[in-house]
SEDREN-465087 format. One record per residue (C-alpha): x, y, z. Coordinates in pm, whole numbers. Layout:
SEDREN-465087
NODE       xx       yy       zz
NODE        X        Y        Z
...
//
This chain:
SEDREN-465087
NODE       xx       yy       zz
NODE     3286    -3582    -1769
NODE     2931    -3464    -1791
NODE     2614    -3604    -1641
NODE     2278    -3550    -1811
NODE     2089    -3501    -1490
NODE     1713    -3485    -1539
NODE     1667    -3713    -1838
NODE     1922    -3965    -1717
NODE     1772    -3973    -1370
NODE     1420    -4035    -1504
NODE     1552    -4318    -1724
NODE     1735    -4477    -1433
NODE     1435    -4474    -1202
NODE     1231    -4670    -1457
NODE     1477    -4965    -1458
NODE     1593    -5236    -1214
NODE     1413    -5118     -901
NODE     1521    -5328     -602
NODE     1423    -5336     -236
NODE     1719    -5321        5
NODE     1754    -5288      380
NODE     1752    -4924      483
NODE     2041    -4977      727
NODE     2264    -5067      430
NODE     2240    -4712      291
NODE     2503    -4443      355
NODE     2474    -4067      278
NODE     2674    -3942      -20
NODE     3012    -3830      122
NODE     3009    -3543     -129
NODE     2667    -3415      -24
NODE     2708    -3036       29
NODE     2386    -3013      230
NODE     2449    -3076      598
NODE     2119    -2966      755
NODE     1762    -3069      672
NODE     1441    -2895      777
NODE     1298    -3116     1055
NODE      939    -3002      997
NODE      950    -3076      624
NODE     1113    -3414      687
NODE      826    -3501      921
NODE      572    -3398      656
NODE      751    -3617      399
NODE      766    -3905      648
NODE      388    -3880      697
NODE      338    -3884      319
NODE      564    -4190      286
NODE      371    -4367      562
NODE       47    -4304      374
NODE      155    -4343       11
NODE      497    -4509       17
NODE      803    -4389     -173
NODE      685    -4281     -517
NODE     1035    -4241     -666
NODE     1317    -4487     -590
NODE     1645    -4360     -447
NODE     1949    -4380     -674
NODE     2246    -4555     -511
NODE     2588    -4691     -596
NODE     2797    -4964     -438
NODE     3016    -4870     -140
NODE     3278    -5079       40
NODE     3000    -5164      284
NODE     2643    -5124      165
NODE     2549    -4844      -74
NODE     2605    -4469     -108
NODE     2301    -4251     -178
NODE     2361    -4060     -500
NODE     2020    -3890     -521
NODE     1733    -3894     -271
NODE     1881    -3833       74
NODE     1567    -3647      192
NODE     1355    -3950      103
NODE     1603    -4173      288
NODE     1594    -3959      604
NODE     1214    -3933      593
NODE     1191    -4311      545
NODE     1400    -4363      858
NODE     1164    -4132     1046
NODE      865    -4322      906
NODE     1013    -4647     1042
NODE     1068    -4821      708
NODE     1305    -5119      712
NODE     1334    -5156      334
NODE     1348    -4897       61
NODE     1320    -4905     -323
NODE     1642    -4818     -502
NODE     1803    -4817     -845
NODE     2166    -4936     -826
NODE     2405    -4779    -1075
NODE     2780    -4739    -1115
NODE     2914    -4387    -1060
NODE     3265    -4247    -1044
NODE     3360    -4018     -755
NODE     3339    -3719     -990
NODE     2987    -3817    -1102
NODE     2875    -3866     -741
NODE     3012    -3524     -650
NODE     2843    -3355     -945
NODE     2507    -3523     -892
NODE     2508    -3433     -522
NODE     2565    -3066     -601
NODE     2304    -3065     -879
NODE     2044    -3229     -655
NODE     2117    -2969     -389
NODE     2060    -2692     -646
NODE     1714    -2832     -726
NODE     1587    -2783     -370
NODE     1281    -2560     -334
NODE     1413    -2400      -14
NODE     1758    -2320     -153
NODE     1863    -1970      -46
NODE     2078    -1743     -270
NODE     2395    -1803      -67
NODE     2359    -2181      -89
NODE     2301    -2149     -462
NODE     2614    -1936     -504
NODE     2819    -2176     -291
NODE     2703    -2468     -506
NODE     2817    -2291     -823
NODE     3153    -2220     -662
NODE     3179    -2583     -554
NODE     3111    -2706     -909
NODE     3382    -2475    -1041
NODE     3637    -2569     -775
NODE     3584    -2945     -757
NODE     3516    -3015    -1125
NODE     3748    -2743    -1259
NODE     3473    -2575    -1457
NODE     3450    -2217    -1584
NODE     3147    -1996    -1523
NODE     3044    -2056    -1883
NODE     3064    -2434    -1844
NODE     2857    -2424    -1524
NODE     2599    -2207    -1700
NODE     2576    -2449    -1994
NODE     2533    -2754    -1769
NODE     2258    -2593    -1566
NODE     2074    -2411    -1843
NODE     2159    -2069    -1699
NODE     2323    -1764    -1854
NODE     2685    -1687    -1768
NODE     2593    -1337    -1631
NODE     2341    -1503    -1398
NODE     2611    -1735    -1258
NODE     2856    -1444    -1227
NODE     2598    -1231    -1042
NODE     2523    -1509     -795
NODE     2893    -1570     -730
NODE     2938    -1200     -643
NODE     2738    -1262     -326
NODE     3029    -1464     -189
NODE     3236    -1143     -178
NODE     3007     -991       85
NODE     3113     -971      451
NODE     3008    -1266      667
NODE     2746    -1063      861
NODE     2567     -961      540
NODE     2586    -1312      397
NODE     2415    -1431      716
NODE     2134    -1178      668
NODE     2079    -1309      314
NODE     2101    -1671      426
NODE     1833    -1603      689
NODE     1612    -1420      438
NODE     1635    -1093      631
NODE     1752     -908      319
NODE     1752    -1019      -44
NODE     2037    -1101     -279
NODE     1950     -774     -459
NODE     2030     -581     -141
NODE     2358     -770     -116
NODE     2470     -697     -471
NODE     2381     -329     -425
NODE     2590     -307     -107
NODE     2896     -447     -288
NODE     2935     -113     -464
NODE     3032       50     -131
NODE     3344     -170     -108
NODE     3414      -66      253
NODE     3304     -343      495
NODE     3186     -109      772
NODE     2977       94      528
NODE     2825     -221      380
NODE     2730     -349      725
NODE     2592      -10      830
NODE     2360       20      530
NODE     2263     -347      550
NODE     2147     -285      907
NODE     1962       31      799
NODE     1792     -167      522
NODE     1667     -416      780
NODE     1563     -160     1041
NODE     1385       69      794
NODE     1255     -205      563
NODE     1427      -49      261
NODE     1346     -193      -79
NODE     1631     -281     -315
NODE     1537       20     -530
NODE     1555      257     -235
NODE     1890      114     -123
NODE     2020      161     -479
NODE     1927      530     -457
NODE     2100      570     -120
NODE     2417      398     -245
NODE     2417      605     -564
NODE     2394      924     -356
NODE     2676      808     -130
NODE     2895      735     -431
NODE     2797     1057     -606
NODE     2652      871     -904
NODE     2285      962     -856
NODE     2127     1142    -1150
NODE     2014     1454     -972
NODE     1899     1738    -1196
NODE     2105     2054    -1148
NODE     2052     2404    -1279
NODE     2313     2523    -1532
NODE     2432     2791    -1290
NODE     2482     2530    -1014
NODE     2681     2303    -1244
NODE     2910     2591    -1331
NODE     3005     2651     -969
NODE     3237     2384     -835
NODE     3202     2325     -463
NODE     3514     2357     -249
NODE     3669     2026     -146
NODE     3596     2097      221
NODE     3221     2137      151
NODE     3211     1813      -51
NODE     3394     1636      232
NODE     3140     1763      486
NODE     2853     1648      263
NODE     3006     1300      242
NODE     3055     1283      620
NODE     2694     1386      686
NODE     2561     1137      428
NODE     2749      855      599
NODE     2638      967      945
NODE     2268     1004      863
NODE     2228      748      586
NODE     2068      984      336
NODE     2154     1243       72
NODE     2285     1573      215
NODE     2355     1893       22
NODE     2531     2201      152
NODE     2470     2529      -32
NODE     2687     2819       83
NODE     2732     3175      -36
NODE     2975     3393      156
NODE     2887     3328      521
NODE     2522     3227      463
NODE     2393     2890      350
NODE     2171     2592      412
NODE     2207     2219      469
NODE     1943     2006      298
NODE     1862     1650      409
NODE     1663     1427      170
NODE     1419     1161      289
NODE     1210      923       78
NODE      949      787      316
NODE      770      864      641
NODE      978      609      834
NODE     1294      756      681
NODE     1178     1102      795
NODE     1117      980     1152
NODE     1456      811     1163
NODE     1628     1127     1043
NODE     1447     1346     1299
NODE     1545     1111     1581
NODE     1909     1122     1473
NODE     1907     1504     1449
NODE     1757     1528     1798
NODE     2057     1340     1934
NODE     2296     1608     1809
//
């Protein structure tokens, strides 16, 4: 089963528009969206009061009344505006079509956050038994794009909440996944928020923590392999201070070098060192 969403919807709304009592409408039981922005609903209600409903709601027959297939925001705003009747286009839909259309309409929201988008892709795959490739084809996306969004669902709950709230971006989230350890991910997510780290800067920090940063070394330095104990101490200090740390030691003399990339990063590092 496949629904041609945009073209089919535009064709439907140009045919058989009827006025029905608003109290006969029921929300789509498959609607993934459970919360609606009250302020934006009020703005839409004011627009409906002034201009009316410019696009009819698409509905299908229910045991009692009608289920809303597309247009629940307009329905809710119409209730707020005090309308008693509402223009609709009545069509027949299977349960699978109602489920798919509800998810697709949710994906077309302007205020959709990355986590909601990823959850909608997962829902399409789970409920309609689709592969990532099939979801990508239906939505006009690339398969890597779908796969990248779905990776966000592997993040710890606390980090997913930060992304959902817009405190950090999906780019931060995907970068943190490389750390694998939940406590480390949460630690560097919190640092990203507190220090206003860009995604690029977080990528550098994570690369240094994982030992994959492309730091230029002198030939003589590359030839000397650091003892395991020194490398372990470097890793411990990097995790403690959230920045790149290098220990250079020769006999009983050496130095410990901390790297910072911004003034705020420098201040944070100084404050942490003062607490030693």
